[in-house]
mmCIF file of the C-alpha atoms, coordinates in Angstrom:
data_MODEL
# 
_entry.id   MODEL 
# 
loop_
_atom_site.group_PDB 
_atom_site.id 
_atom_site.type_symbol 
_atom_site.label_atom_id 
_atom_site.label_alt_id 
_atom_site.label_comp_id 
_atom_site.label_asym_id 
_atom_site.label_entity_id 
_atom_site.label_seq_id 
_atom_site.pdbx_PDB_ins_code 
_atom_site.Cartn_x 
_atom_site.Cartn_y 
_atom_site.Cartn_z 
_atom_site.occupancy 
_atom_site.B_iso_or_equiv 
_atom_site.pdbx_formal_charge 
_atom_site.auth_seq_id 
_atom_site.auth_comp_id 
_atom_site.auth_asym_id 
_atom_site.auth_atom_id 
_atom_site.pdbx_PDB_model_num 
ATOM 1   C CA . MET A 1 1   ? -14.927 -40.417 -2.408  1.00 0.00 ? 1   MET A CA 1 
ATOM 2   C CA . ALA A 1 2   ? -13.482 -39.154 -5.985  1.00 0.00 ? 2   ALA A CA 1 
ATOM 3   C CA . ARG A 1 3   ? -14.187 -35.457 -5.201  1.00 0.00 ? 3   ARG A CA 1 
ATOM 4   C CA . ARG A 1 4   ? -12.421 -35.801 -2.231  1.00 0.00 ? 4   ARG A CA 1 
ATOM 5   C CA . GLN A 1 5   ? -9.379  -37.142 -3.734  1.00 0.00 ? 5   GLN A CA 1 
ATOM 6   C CA . ARG A 1 6   ? -9.435  -34.350 -6.369  1.00 0.00 ? 6   ARG A CA 1 
ATOM 7   C CA . LEU A 1 7   ? -9.623  -31.628 -3.592  1.00 0.00 ? 7   LEU A CA 1 
ATOM 8   C CA . GLU A 1 8   ? -6.647  -33.235 -1.961  1.00 0.00 ? 8   GLU A CA 1 
ATOM 9   C CA . THR A 1 9   ? -4.479  -33.198 -4.897  1.00 0.00 ? 9   THR A CA 1 
ATOM 10  C CA . LEU A 1 10  ? -5.009  -29.444 -5.471  1.00 0.00 ? 10  LEU A CA 1 
ATOM 11  C CA . THR A 1 11  ? -2.073  -28.122 -3.377  1.00 0.00 ? 11  THR A CA 1 
ATOM 12  C CA . GLY A 1 12  ? -0.131  -24.794 -3.423  1.00 0.00 ? 12  GLY A CA 1 
ATOM 13  C CA . TRP A 1 13  ? 2.623   -26.486 -5.363  1.00 0.00 ? 13  TRP A CA 1 
ATOM 14  C CA . SER A 1 14  ? 0.112   -28.035 -7.953  1.00 0.00 ? 14  SER A CA 1 
ATOM 15  C CA . MET A 1 15  ? -1.982  -24.970 -8.350  1.00 0.00 ? 15  MET A CA 1 
ATOM 16  C CA . MET A 1 16  ? -0.443  -22.333 -10.666 1.00 0.00 ? 16  MET A CA 1 
ATOM 17  C CA . TRP A 1 17  ? -0.699  -18.589 -11.527 1.00 0.00 ? 17  TRP A CA 1 
ATOM 18  C CA . ILE A 1 18  ? -0.164  -17.290 -15.067 1.00 0.00 ? 18  ILE A CA 1 
ATOM 19  C CA . ILE A 1 19  ? 1.249   -13.831 -15.089 1.00 0.00 ? 19  ILE A CA 1 
ATOM 20  C CA . CYS A 1 20  ? 1.038   -12.140 -18.368 1.00 0.00 ? 20  CYS A CA 1 
ATOM 21  C CA . MET A 1 21  ? 3.125   -9.291  -19.263 1.00 0.00 ? 21  MET A CA 1 
ATOM 22  C CA . PHE A 1 22  ? 3.116   -7.555  -22.648 1.00 0.00 ? 22  PHE A CA 1 
ATOM 23  C CA . ASP A 1 23  ? 4.511   -4.609  -24.448 1.00 0.00 ? 23  ASP A CA 1 
ATOM 24  C CA . ILE A 1 24  ? 2.048   -3.793  -27.383 1.00 0.00 ? 24  ILE A CA 1 
ATOM 25  C CA . PRO A 1 25  ? 2.388   -0.525  -29.604 1.00 0.00 ? 25  PRO A CA 1 
ATOM 26  C CA . VAL A 1 26  ? -0.484  2.103   -29.519 1.00 0.00 ? 26  VAL A CA 1 
ATOM 27  C CA . ARG A 1 27  ? 0.783   4.578   -31.784 1.00 0.00 ? 27  ARG A CA 1 
ATOM 28  C CA . THR A 1 28  ? -2.148  4.353   -34.137 1.00 0.00 ? 28  THR A CA 1 
ATOM 29  C CA . ARG A 1 29  ? -5.850  4.085   -33.861 1.00 0.00 ? 29  ARG A CA 1 
ATOM 30  C CA . LYS A 1 30  ? -5.682  0.643   -35.326 1.00 0.00 ? 30  LYS A CA 1 
ATOM 31  C CA . GLU A 1 31  ? -2.708  -0.523  -32.944 1.00 0.00 ? 31  GLU A CA 1 
ATOM 32  C CA . MET A 1 32  ? -4.838  0.914   -29.738 1.00 0.00 ? 32  MET A CA 1 
ATOM 33  C CA . ARG A 1 33  ? -7.869  -1.124  -31.023 1.00 0.00 ? 33  ARG A CA 1 
ATOM 34  C CA . LYS A 1 34  ? -5.668  -4.349  -31.120 1.00 0.00 ? 34  LYS A CA 1 
ATOM 35  C CA . ALA A 1 35  ? -4.107  -3.583  -27.594 1.00 0.00 ? 35  ALA A CA 1 
ATOM 36  C CA . THR A 1 36  ? -7.686  -2.951  -26.250 1.00 0.00 ? 36  THR A CA 1 
ATOM 37  C CA . ARG A 1 37  ? -8.760  -6.405  -27.944 1.00 0.00 ? 37  ARG A CA 1 
ATOM 38  C CA . PHE A 1 38  ? -6.072  -8.314  -26.303 1.00 0.00 ? 38  PHE A CA 1 
ATOM 39  C CA . ARG A 1 39  ? -6.629  -6.755  -22.946 1.00 0.00 ? 39  ARG A CA 1 
ATOM 40  C CA . ASN A 1 40  ? -10.443 -7.717  -23.123 1.00 0.00 ? 40  ASN A CA 1 
ATOM 41  C CA . VAL A 1 41  ? -9.664  -11.329 -24.371 1.00 0.00 ? 41  VAL A CA 1 
ATOM 42  C CA . LEU A 1 42  ? -7.472  -11.440 -20.993 1.00 0.00 ? 42  LEU A CA 1 
ATOM 43  C CA . LEU A 1 43  ? -10.358 -10.163 -19.003 1.00 0.00 ? 43  LEU A CA 1 
ATOM 44  C CA . ASP A 1 44  ? -12.808 -12.694 -20.852 1.00 0.00 ? 44  ASP A CA 1 
ATOM 45  C CA . GLU A 1 45  ? -10.405 -15.577 -19.891 1.00 0.00 ? 45  GLU A CA 1 
ATOM 46  C CA . GLY A 1 46  ? -10.468 -14.495 -16.245 1.00 0.00 ? 46  GLY A CA 1 
ATOM 47  C CA . PHE A 1 47  ? -7.382  -12.693 -15.954 1.00 0.00 ? 47  PHE A CA 1 
ATOM 48  C CA . VAL A 1 48  ? -7.275  -9.630  -13.215 1.00 0.00 ? 48  VAL A CA 1 
ATOM 49  C CA . MET A 1 49  ? -5.108  -6.459  -14.004 1.00 0.00 ? 49  MET A CA 1 
ATOM 50  C CA . LYS A 1 50  ? -2.324  -6.207  -11.538 1.00 0.00 ? 50  LYS A CA 1 
ATOM 51  C CA . GLN A 1 51  ? -0.984  -3.212  -13.585 1.00 0.00 ? 51  GLN A CA 1 
ATOM 52  C CA . PHE A 1 52  ? -1.665  -1.864  -17.125 1.00 0.00 ? 52  PHE A CA 1 
ATOM 53  C CA . SER A 1 53  ? 0.486   -4.497  -18.874 1.00 0.00 ? 53  SER A CA 1 
ATOM 54  C CA . VAL A 1 54  ? 0.600   -7.180  -16.432 1.00 0.00 ? 54  VAL A CA 1 
ATOM 55  C CA . TYR A 1 55  ? -2.211  -9.491  -15.810 1.00 0.00 ? 55  TYR A CA 1 
ATOM 56  C CA . ILE A 1 56  ? -2.948  -12.563 -13.438 1.00 0.00 ? 56  ILE A CA 1 
ATOM 57  C CA . LYS A 1 57  ? -4.974  -15.636 -13.200 1.00 0.00 ? 57  LYS A CA 1 
ATOM 58  C CA . PRO A 1 58  ? -4.907  -18.691 -11.241 1.00 0.00 ? 58  PRO A CA 1 
ATOM 59  C CA . VAL A 1 59  ? -5.320  -22.053 -12.682 1.00 0.00 ? 59  VAL A CA 1 
ATOM 60  C CA . LYS A 1 60  ? -5.436  -25.530 -11.327 1.00 0.00 ? 60  LYS A CA 1 
ATOM 61  C CA . SER A 1 61  ? -2.339  -26.802 -12.912 1.00 0.00 ? 61  SER A CA 1 
ATOM 62  C CA . LEU A 1 62  ? 0.505   -26.170 -15.525 1.00 0.00 ? 62  LEU A CA 1 
ATOM 63  C CA . SER A 1 63  ? -1.131  -27.952 -18.136 1.00 0.00 ? 63  SER A CA 1 
ATOM 64  C CA . ALA A 1 64  ? -4.623  -26.030 -17.632 1.00 0.00 ? 64  ALA A CA 1 
ATOM 65  C CA . GLY A 1 65  ? -2.342  -22.941 -17.749 1.00 0.00 ? 65  GLY A CA 1 
ATOM 66  C CA . GLN A 1 66  ? -0.593  -23.904 -20.871 1.00 0.00 ? 66  GLN A CA 1 
ATOM 67  C CA . THR A 1 67  ? -3.950  -24.577 -22.378 1.00 0.00 ? 67  THR A CA 1 
ATOM 68  C CA . VAL A 1 68  ? -5.058  -21.074 -21.531 1.00 0.00 ? 68  VAL A CA 1 
ATOM 69  C CA . THR A 1 69  ? -1.866  -19.289 -23.084 1.00 0.00 ? 69  THR A CA 1 
ATOM 70  C CA . LYS A 1 70  ? -2.233  -21.428 -26.295 1.00 0.00 ? 70  LYS A CA 1 
ATOM 71  C CA . ARG A 1 71  ? -5.646  -20.199 -26.837 1.00 0.00 ? 71  ARG A CA 1 
ATOM 72  C CA . LEU A 1 72  ? -4.517  -16.431 -26.241 1.00 0.00 ? 72  LEU A CA 1 
ATOM 73  C CA . SER A 1 73  ? -1.673  -16.668 -28.499 1.00 0.00 ? 73  SER A CA 1 
ATOM 74  C CA . ARG A 1 74  ? -4.027  -16.528 -31.059 1.00 0.00 ? 74  ARG A CA 1 
ATOM 75  C CA . PHE A 1 75  ? -4.977  -12.914 -30.282 1.00 0.00 ? 75  PHE A CA 1 
ATOM 76  C CA . ILE A 1 76  ? -1.361  -11.485 -29.864 1.00 0.00 ? 76  ILE A CA 1 
ATOM 77  C CA . PRO A 1 77  ? -1.111  -8.452  -32.037 1.00 0.00 ? 77  PRO A CA 1 
ATOM 78  C CA . ASP A 1 78  ? 1.518   -7.963  -34.450 1.00 0.00 ? 78  ASP A CA 1 
ATOM 79  C CA . ASN A 1 79  ? 4.941   -6.186  -33.203 1.00 0.00 ? 79  ASN A CA 1 
ATOM 80  C CA . SER A 1 80  ? 4.066   -7.135  -29.687 1.00 0.00 ? 80  SER A CA 1 
ATOM 81  C CA . SER A 1 81  ? 6.149   -8.888  -27.035 1.00 0.00 ? 81  SER A CA 1 
ATOM 82  C CA . VAL A 1 82  ? 3.866   -11.020 -24.800 1.00 0.00 ? 82  VAL A CA 1 
ATOM 83  C CA . SER A 1 83  ? 5.379   -13.436 -21.843 1.00 0.00 ? 83  SER A CA 1 
ATOM 84  C CA . PHE A 1 84  ? 3.474   -15.980 -19.758 1.00 0.00 ? 84  PHE A CA 1 
ATOM 85  C CA . LEU A 1 85  ? 5.211   -16.677 -16.690 1.00 0.00 ? 85  LEU A CA 1 
ATOM 86  C CA . TYR A 1 86  ? 3.922   -19.533 -14.599 1.00 0.00 ? 86  TYR A CA 1 
ATOM 87  C CA . ILE A 1 87  ? 4.430   -19.736 -10.979 1.00 0.00 ? 87  ILE A CA 1 
ATOM 88  C CA . THR A 1 88  ? 3.177   -22.094 -8.139  1.00 0.00 ? 88  THR A CA 1 
ATOM 89  C CA . ASP A 1 89  ? 0.393   -20.677 -5.828  1.00 0.00 ? 89  ASP A CA 1 
ATOM 90  C CA . LYS A 1 90  ? 2.945   -21.300 -2.932  1.00 0.00 ? 90  LYS A CA 1 
ATOM 91  C CA . GLN A 1 91  ? 5.569   -18.932 -4.728  1.00 0.00 ? 91  GLN A CA 1 
ATOM 92  C CA . TYR A 1 92  ? 2.968   -16.429 -5.433  1.00 0.00 ? 92  TYR A CA 1 
ATOM 93  C CA . LEU A 1 93  ? 1.816   -15.959 -1.786  1.00 0.00 ? 93  LEU A CA 1 
ATOM 94  C CA . MET A 1 94  ? 5.462   -15.028 -1.266  1.00 0.00 ? 94  MET A CA 1 
ATOM 95  C CA . THR A 1 95  ? 4.672   -11.846 -3.125  1.00 0.00 ? 95  THR A CA 1 
ATOM 96  C CA . GLU A 1 96  ? 5.496   -8.668  -1.151  1.00 0.00 ? 96  GLU A CA 1 
ATOM 97  C CA . ASN A 1 97  ? 3.410   -5.659  -2.375  1.00 0.00 ? 97  ASN A CA 1 
ATOM 98  C CA . TYR A 1 98  ? 4.491   -1.984  -1.356  1.00 0.00 ? 98  TYR A CA 1 
ATOM 99  C CA . LEU A 1 99  ? 2.504   1.171   -1.917  1.00 0.00 ? 99  LEU A CA 1 
ATOM 100 C CA . GLY A 1 100 ? 4.170   4.465   -2.131  1.00 0.00 ? 100 GLY A CA 1 
ATOM 101 C CA . LYS A 1 101 ? 3.107   7.291   -0.109  1.00 0.00 ? 101 LYS A CA 1 
ATOM 102 C CA . ASN A 1 102 ? -0.258  8.837   -1.024  1.00 0.00 ? 102 ASN A CA 1 
ATOM 103 C CA . TYR A 1 103 ? -0.877  5.767   -3.414  1.00 0.00 ? 103 TYR A CA 1 
ATOM 104 C CA . GLU A 1 104 ? -4.262  4.653   -1.624  1.00 0.00 ? 104 GLU A CA 1 
ATOM 105 C CA . GLU A 1 105 ? -5.651  8.477   -1.613  1.00 0.00 ? 105 GLU A CA 1 
ATOM 106 C CA . GLU A 1 106 ? -4.665  8.973   -5.223  1.00 0.00 ? 106 GLU A CA 1 
ATOM 107 C CA . THR A 1 107 ? -6.276  5.452   -6.424  1.00 0.00 ? 107 THR A CA 1 
ATOM 108 C CA . ARG A 1 108 ? -9.401  6.459   -4.357  1.00 0.00 ? 108 ARG A CA 1 
ATOM 109 C CA . GLU A 1 109 ? -9.716  10.003  -6.109  1.00 0.00 ? 109 GLU A CA 1 
ATOM 110 C CA . LYS A 1 110 ? -9.189  8.245   -9.579  1.00 0.00 ? 110 LYS A CA 1 
ATOM 111 C CA . ASN A 1 111 ? -11.985 5.621   -8.774  1.00 0.00 ? 111 ASN A CA 1 
ATOM 112 C CA . GLY A 1 112 ? -14.199 8.262   -7.345  1.00 0.00 ? 112 GLY A CA 1 
ATOM 113 C CA . GLN A 1 113 ? -14.321 6.078   -4.269  1.00 0.00 ? 113 GLN A CA 1 
ATOM 114 C CA . LEU A 1 114 ? -15.654 8.194   -1.148  1.00 0.00 ? 114 LEU A CA 1 
ATOM 115 C CA . LEU A 1 115 ? -13.711 7.857   2.167   1.00 0.00 ? 115 LEU A CA 1 
ATOM 116 C CA . LEU A 1 116 ? -16.546 6.867   4.936   1.00 0.00 ? 116 LEU A CA 1 
ATOM 117 C CA . PHE A 1 117 ? -14.382 6.528   8.129   1.00 0.00 ? 117 PHE A CA 1 
# 
C-alpha cells in the first residue's frame, strides 16, 4: 500500500528536470582537465549531455534536485559560470526540438553509424 501511495505522488508536476548550463574556460591544459573533470562528474551523477555545455537529469522532486546540485557545486572550476535550472516534467514535455538540414546525416558520420535502410 505504501509503495502505491509513493507512486501516485510522483506526478508530472512534482518530478523535476535539472538543466545544468556552464561556461568553463579551456585555454590551458589545466583548465581543460578541470572542465573535463566537471563534465565527468555530471555524467557520474546521471546527467546526459544535451549539448556540449548543457546537461540534463530527471529527479523525483525539487529537494532531491537541490541535493544533487549542492553536491556538484564542490566540483565547479575557478573562473567558471555554472547555472542549474529546475523545471517540472510537464514543462520539459513541452520542449520543441528542431534539427537543421542534414543534421542527422552529419551526426551519423561523426558517430560512425551505418545507415542500414
